[in-house]
PyMOL CGO cylinders between C-alpha atoms (Angstrom):
from pymol import cmd
from pymol.cgo import CYLINDER

trace = [
    CYLINDER, -11.76, -6.09, -1.88, -10.90, -5.04, -5.16, 0.3, 1, 1, 1, 1, 1, 1,
    CYLINDER, -10.90, -5.04, -5.16, -7.54, -3.72, -6.67, 0.3, 1, 1, 1, 1, 1, 1,
    CYLINDER, -7.54, -3.72, -6.67, -6.52, -1.56, -9.37, 0.3, 1, 1, 1, 1, 1, 1,
    CYLINDER, -6.52, -1.56, -9.37, -3.16, -1.15, -11.21, 0.3, 1, 1, 1, 1, 1, 1,
    CYLINDER, -3.16, -1.15, -11.21, -2.16, 1.90, -13.08, 0.3, 1, 1, 1, 1, 1, 1,
    CYLINDER, -2.16, 1.90, -13.08, 1.18, 3.63, -13.73, 0.3, 1, 1, 1, 1, 1, 1,
    CYLINDER, 1.18, 3.63, -13.73, 2.96, 6.58, -14.18, 0.3, 1, 1, 1, 1, 1, 1,
    CYLINDER, 2.96, 6.58, -14.18, 6.44, 6.73, -15.01, 0.3, 1, 1, 1, 1, 1, 1,
    CYLINDER, 6.44, 6.73, -15.01, 8.21, 3.75, -13.44, 0.3, 1, 1, 1, 1, 1, 1,
    CYLINDER, 8.21, 3.75, -13.44, 5.34, 3.85, -10.36, 0.3, 1, 1, 1, 1, 1, 1,
    CYLINDER, 5.34, 3.85, -10.36, 3.47, 1.57, -10.00, 0.3, 1, 1, 1, 1, 1, 1,
    CYLINDER, 3.47, 1.57, -10.00, -0.14, 2.41, -7.95, 0.3, 1, 1, 1, 1, 1, 1,
    CYLINDER, -0.14, 2.41, -7.95, -2.56, 0.14, -6.69, 0.3, 1, 1, 1, 1, 1, 1,
    CYLINDER, -2.56, 0.14, -6.69, -5.88, 1.56, -6.00, 0.3, 1, 1, 1, 1, 1, 1,
    CYLINDER, -5.88, 1.56, -6.00, -6.88, -0.60, -3.34, 0.3, 1, 1, 1, 1, 1, 1,
    CYLINDER, -6.88, -0.60, -3.34, -11.34, -0.48, -2.31, 0.3, 1, 1, 1, 1, 1, 1,
    CYLINDER, -11.34, -0.48, -2.31, -13.64, -2.44, 0.14, 0.3, 1, 1, 1, 1, 1, 1,
    CYLINDER, -13.64, -2.44, 0.14, -12.54, -4.12, 3.46, 0.3, 1, 1, 1, 1, 1, 1,
    CYLINDER, -12.54, -4.12, 3.46, -8.76, -6.42, 4.29, 0.3, 1, 1, 1, 1, 1, 1,
    CYLINDER, -8.76, -6.42, 4.29, -10.34, -8.72, 7.02, 0.3, 1, 1, 1, 1, 1, 1,
    CYLINDER, -10.34, -8.72, 7.02, -10.24, -12.03, 5.40, 0.3, 1, 1, 1, 1, 1, 1,
    CYLINDER, -10.24, -12.03, 5.40, -8.20, -14.66, 4.11, 0.3, 1, 1, 1, 1, 1, 1,
    CYLINDER, -8.20, -14.66, 4.11, -9.50, -13.99, 0.67, 0.3, 1, 1, 1, 1, 1, 1,
    CYLINDER, -9.50, -13.99, 0.67, -8.39, -10.61, 1.25, 0.3, 1, 1, 1, 1, 1, 1,
    CYLINDER, -8.39, -10.61, 1.25, -5.14, -11.02, 2.27, 0.3, 1, 1, 1, 1, 1, 1,
    CYLINDER, -5.14, -11.02, 2.27, -4.28, -13.22, -0.68, 0.3, 1, 1, 1, 1, 1, 1,
    CYLINDER, -4.28, -13.22, -0.68, -5.88, -10.80, -3.15, 0.3, 1, 1, 1, 1, 1, 1,
    CYLINDER, -5.88, -10.80, -3.15, -3.32, -8.47, -1.39, 0.3, 1, 1, 1, 1, 1, 1,
    CYLINDER, -3.32, -8.47, -1.39, -0.34, -10.65, -1.59, 0.3, 1, 1, 1, 1, 1, 1,
    CYLINDER, -0.34, -10.65, -1.59, -1.60, -11.47, -4.94, 0.3, 1, 1, 1, 1, 1, 1,
    CYLINDER, -1.60, -11.47, -4.94, -1.60, -7.75, -5.99, 0.3, 1, 1, 1, 1, 1, 1,
    CYLINDER, -1.60, -7.75, -5.99, 1.89, -6.78, -4.28, 0.3, 1, 1, 1, 1, 1, 1,
    CYLINDER, 1.89, -6.78, -4.28, 3.86, -9.86, -5.84, 0.3, 1, 1, 1, 1, 1, 1,
    CYLINDER, 3.86, -9.86, -5.84, 2.63, -9.63, -9.31, 0.3, 1, 1, 1, 1, 1, 1,
    CYLINDER, 2.63, -9.63, -9.31, 4.29, -5.77, -9.71, 0.3, 1, 1, 1, 1, 1, 1,
    CYLINDER, 4.29, -5.77, -9.71, 7.17, -7.12, -7.73, 0.3, 1, 1, 1, 1, 1, 1,
    CYLINDER, 7.17, -7.12, -7.73, 8.01, -10.14, -10.37, 0.3, 1, 1, 1, 1, 1, 1,
    CYLINDER, 8.01, -10.14, -10.37, 7.31, -7.38, -13.48, 0.3, 1, 1, 1, 1, 1, 1,
    CYLINDER, 7.31, -7.38, -13.48, 10.34, -5.57, -11.94, 0.3, 1, 1, 1, 1, 1, 1,
    CYLINDER, 10.34, -5.57, -11.94, 8.66, -2.73, -10.67, 0.3, 1, 1, 1, 1, 1, 1,
    CYLINDER, 8.66, -2.73, -10.67, 10.11, -0.91, -7.55, 0.3, 1, 1, 1, 1, 1, 1,
    CYLINDER, 10.11, -0.91, -7.55, 8.13, 1.96, -6.46, 0.3, 1, 1, 1, 1, 1, 1,
    CYLINDER, 8.13, 1.96, -6.46, 5.22, 1.06, -4.98, 0.3, 1, 1, 1, 1, 1, 1,
    CYLINDER, 5.22, 1.06, -4.98, 1.94, 2.95, -4.05, 0.3, 1, 1, 1, 1, 1, 1,
    CYLINDER, 1.94, 2.95, -4.05, -0.55, 1.86, -2.58, 0.3, 1, 1, 1, 1, 1, 1,
    CYLINDER, -0.55, 1.86, -2.58, -4.04, 4.44, -3.14, 0.3, 1, 1, 1, 1, 1, 1,
    CYLINDER, -4.04, 4.44, -3.14, -5.93, 3.71, -0.02, 0.3, 1, 1, 1, 1, 1, 1,
    CYLINDER, -5.93, 3.71, -0.02, -8.88, 6.20, -0.76, 0.3, 1, 1, 1, 1, 1, 1,
    CYLINDER, -8.88, 6.20, -0.76, -11.18, 3.60, -0.90, 0.3, 1, 1, 1, 1, 1, 1,
    CYLINDER, -11.18, 3.60, -0.90, -10.48, 1.38, 2.00, 0.3, 1, 1, 1, 1, 1, 1,
    CYLINDER, -10.48, 1.38, 2.00, -13.05, 1.06, 4.41, 0.3, 1, 1, 1, 1, 1, 1,
    CYLINDER, -13.05, 1.06, 4.41, -11.70, -1.02, 6.96, 0.3, 1, 1, 1, 1, 1, 1,
    CYLINDER, -11.70, -1.02, 6.96, -8.27, -3.01, 7.46, 0.3, 1, 1, 1, 1, 1, 1,
    CYLINDER, -8.27, -3.01, 7.46, -7.62, -4.99, 10.88, 0.3, 1, 1, 1, 1, 1, 1,
    CYLINDER, -7.62, -4.99, 10.88, -4.76, -6.37, 12.34, 0.3, 1, 1, 1, 1, 1, 1,
    CYLINDER, -4.76, -6.37, 12.34, -3.66, -9.44, 9.92, 0.3, 1, 1, 1, 1, 1, 1,
    CYLINDER, -3.66, -9.44, 9.92, -4.43, -7.13, 7.69, 0.3, 1, 1, 1, 1, 1, 1,
    CYLINDER, -4.43, -7.13, 7.69, -1.57, -4.45, 9.04, 0.3, 1, 1, 1, 1, 1, 1,
    CYLINDER, -1.57, -4.45, 9.04, 0.87, -7.78, 8.99, 0.3, 1, 1, 1, 1, 1, 1,
    CYLINDER, 0.87, -7.78, 8.99, 0.17, -8.80, 5.58, 0.3, 1, 1, 1, 1, 1, 1,
    CYLINDER, 0.17, -8.80, 5.58, 1.02, -4.78, 4.61, 0.3, 1, 1, 1, 1, 1, 1,
    CYLINDER, 1.02, -4.78, 4.61, 4.52, -4.89, 6.76, 0.3, 1, 1, 1, 1, 1, 1,
    CYLINDER, 4.52, -4.89, 6.76, 5.29, -7.76, 5.07, 0.3, 1, 1, 1, 1, 1, 1,
    CYLINDER, 5.29, -7.76, 5.07, 4.59, -6.24, 1.48, 0.3, 1, 1, 1, 1, 1, 1,
    CYLINDER, 4.59, -6.24, 1.48, 6.86, -2.71, 2.65, 0.3, 1, 1, 1, 1, 1, 1,
    CYLINDER, 6.86, -2.71, 2.65, 9.67, -5.76, 3.69, 0.3, 1, 1, 1, 1, 1, 1,
    CYLINDER, 9.67, -5.76, 3.69, 8.93, -7.60, 0.04, 0.3, 1, 1, 1, 1, 1, 1,
    CYLINDER, 8.93, -7.60, 0.04, 9.32, -4.69, -1.66, 0.3, 1, 1, 1, 1, 1, 1,
    CYLINDER, 9.32, -4.69, -1.66, 11.93, -2.70, -0.01, 0.3, 1, 1, 1, 1, 1, 1,
    CYLINDER, 11.93, -2.70, -0.01, 14.25, -6.51, 0.32, 0.3, 1, 1, 1, 1, 1, 1,
    CYLINDER, 14.25, -6.51, 0.32, 14.30, -6.35, -3.68, 0.3, 1, 1, 1, 1, 1, 1,
    CYLINDER, 14.30, -6.35, -3.68, 15.47, -2.58, -3.35, 0.3, 1, 1, 1, 1, 1, 1,
    CYLINDER, 15.47, -2.58, -3.35, 12.00, -1.04, -3.80, 0.3, 1, 1, 1, 1, 1, 1,
    CYLINDER, 12.00, -1.04, -3.80, 9.91, 1.41, -2.11, 0.3, 1, 1, 1, 1, 1, 1,
    CYLINDER, 9.91, 1.41, -2.11, 6.60, 1.47, -0.61, 0.3, 1, 1, 1, 1, 1, 1,
    CYLINDER, 6.60, 1.47, -0.61, 4.92, 4.09, 0.17, 0.3, 1, 1, 1, 1, 1, 1,
    CYLINDER, 4.92, 4.09, 0.17, 0.58, 4.55, 1.42, 0.3, 1, 1, 1, 1, 1, 1,
    CYLINDER, 0.58, 4.55, 1.42, -2.08, 7.75, -0.37, 0.3, 1, 1, 1, 1, 1, 1,
    CYLINDER, -2.08, 7.75, -0.37, -5.29, 8.44, 0.78, 0.3, 1, 1, 1, 1, 1, 1,
    CYLINDER, -5.29, 8.44, 0.78, -6.38, 6.77, 4.08, 0.3, 1, 1, 1, 1, 1, 1,
    CYLINDER, -6.38, 6.77, 4.08, -9.33, 8.09, 5.99, 0.3, 1, 1, 1, 1, 1, 1,
    CYLINDER, -9.33, 8.09, 5.99, -8.78, 9.44, 9.24, 0.3, 1, 1, 1, 1, 1, 1,
    CYLINDER, -8.78, 9.44, 9.24, -10.06, 6.37, 10.86, 0.3, 1, 1, 1, 1, 1, 1,
    CYLINDER, -10.06, 6.37, 10.86, -7.16, 4.07, 9.12, 0.3, 1, 1, 1, 1, 1, 1,
    CYLINDER, -7.16, 4.07, 9.12, -4.35, 7.03, 9.76, 0.3, 1, 1, 1, 1, 1, 1,
    CYLINDER, -4.35, 7.03, 9.76, -5.44, 6.84, 13.37, 0.3, 1, 1, 1, 1, 1, 1,
    CYLINDER, -5.44, 6.84, 13.37, -4.57, 3.14, 13.25, 0.3, 1, 1, 1, 1, 1, 1,
    CYLINDER, -4.57, 3.14, 13.25, -1.51, 3.17, 11.53, 0.3, 1, 1, 1, 1, 1, 1,
    CYLINDER, -1.51, 3.17, 11.53, -0.32, 5.80, 14.04, 0.3, 1, 1, 1, 1, 1, 1,
    CYLINDER, -0.32, 5.80, 14.04, -1.29, 4.71, 16.82, 0.3, 1, 1, 1, 1, 1, 1,
    CYLINDER, -1.29, 4.71, 16.82, 0.23, 0.86, 15.71, 0.3, 1, 1, 1, 1, 1, 1,
    CYLINDER, 0.23, 0.86, 15.71, 3.54, 3.17, 15.03, 0.3, 1, 1, 1, 1, 1, 1,
    CYLINDER, 3.54, 3.17, 15.03, 3.04, 2.04, 11.16, 0.3, 1, 1, 1, 1, 1, 1,
    CYLINDER, 3.04, 2.04, 11.16, 3.16, 5.66, 9.60, 0.3, 1, 1, 1, 1, 1, 1,
    CYLINDER, 3.16, 5.66, 9.60, 6.91, 5.08, 11.04, 0.3, 1, 1, 1, 1, 1, 1,
    CYLINDER, 6.91, 5.08, 11.04, 7.93, 2.34, 8.81, 0.3, 1, 1, 1, 1, 1, 1,
    CYLINDER, 7.93, 2.34, 8.81, 5.57, 3.06, 5.57, 0.3, 1, 1, 1, 1, 1, 1,
    CYLINDER, 5.57, 3.06, 5.57, 5.30, 6.77, 4.13, 0.3, 1, 1, 1, 1, 1, 1,
    CYLINDER, 5.30, 6.77, 4.13, 1.79, 8.10, 4.45, 0.3, 1, 1, 1, 1, 1, 1,
    CYLINDER, 1.79, 8.10, 4.45, 0.52, 10.69, 2.42, 0.3, 1, 1, 1, 1, 1, 1,
    CYLINDER, 0.52, 10.69, 2.42, -2.47, 12.84, 2.26, 0.3, 1, 1, 1, 1, 1, 1,
    CYLINDER, -2.47, 12.84, 2.26, -3.40, 13.02, -1.66, 0.3, 1, 1, 1, 1, 1, 1,
    CYLINDER, -3.40, 13.02, -1.66, -1.39, 10.67, -3.82, 0.3, 1, 1, 1, 1, 1, 1,
    CYLINDER, -1.39, 10.67, -3.82, -0.06, 12.96, -6.26, 0.3, 1, 1, 1, 1, 1, 1,
    CYLINDER, -0.06, 12.96, -6.26, 2.18, 14.23, -3.04, 0.3, 1, 1, 1, 1, 1, 1,
    CYLINDER, 2.18, 14.23, -3.04, 3.28, 10.61, -2.40, 0.3, 1, 1, 1, 1, 1, 1,
    CYLINDER, 3.28, 10.61, -2.40, 4.10, 10.54, -6.42, 0.3, 1, 1, 1, 1, 1, 1,
    CYLINDER, 4.10, 10.54, -6.42, 6.09, 14.33, -6.69, 0.3, 1, 1, 1, 1, 1, 1,
    CYLINDER, 6.09, 14.33, -6.69, 8.04, 12.06, -3.20, 0.3, 1, 1, 1, 1, 1, 1,
    CYLINDER, 8.04, 12.06, -3.20, 9.59, 9.78, -5.24, 0.3, 1, 1, 1, 1, 1, 1,
    CYLINDER, 9.59, 9.78, -5.24, 10.50, 11.65, -7.67, 0.3, 1, 1, 1, 1, 1, 1,
    CYLINDER, 10.50, 11.65, -7.67, 12.46, 13.57, -5.23, 0.3, 1, 1, 1, 1, 1, 1,
]
cmd.load_cgo(trace, "trace")
């Protein structure tokens, strides 16, 4: 898994690519979230456009990341899930815990509303 960061205003966008299925992937993901939170960033958008797979352990890490951010009075949102991942997030009801948006610009606008 690869990670890149961008910022727009007070929103940090973490773009993920590849799969989230191994311990190494989980560590990369956790470090990405921890880095953003430790820098004092509270509005975090995960862009899943280039993610092709996430397993149950990856979903667990995502839930923990969301809790970590909200415990610090932040907000976590997700954008650009593939149809398969959107179905998984709906099936697991993760979409009721973390707001999901079809497009990145929609998610960015939601932080400002």
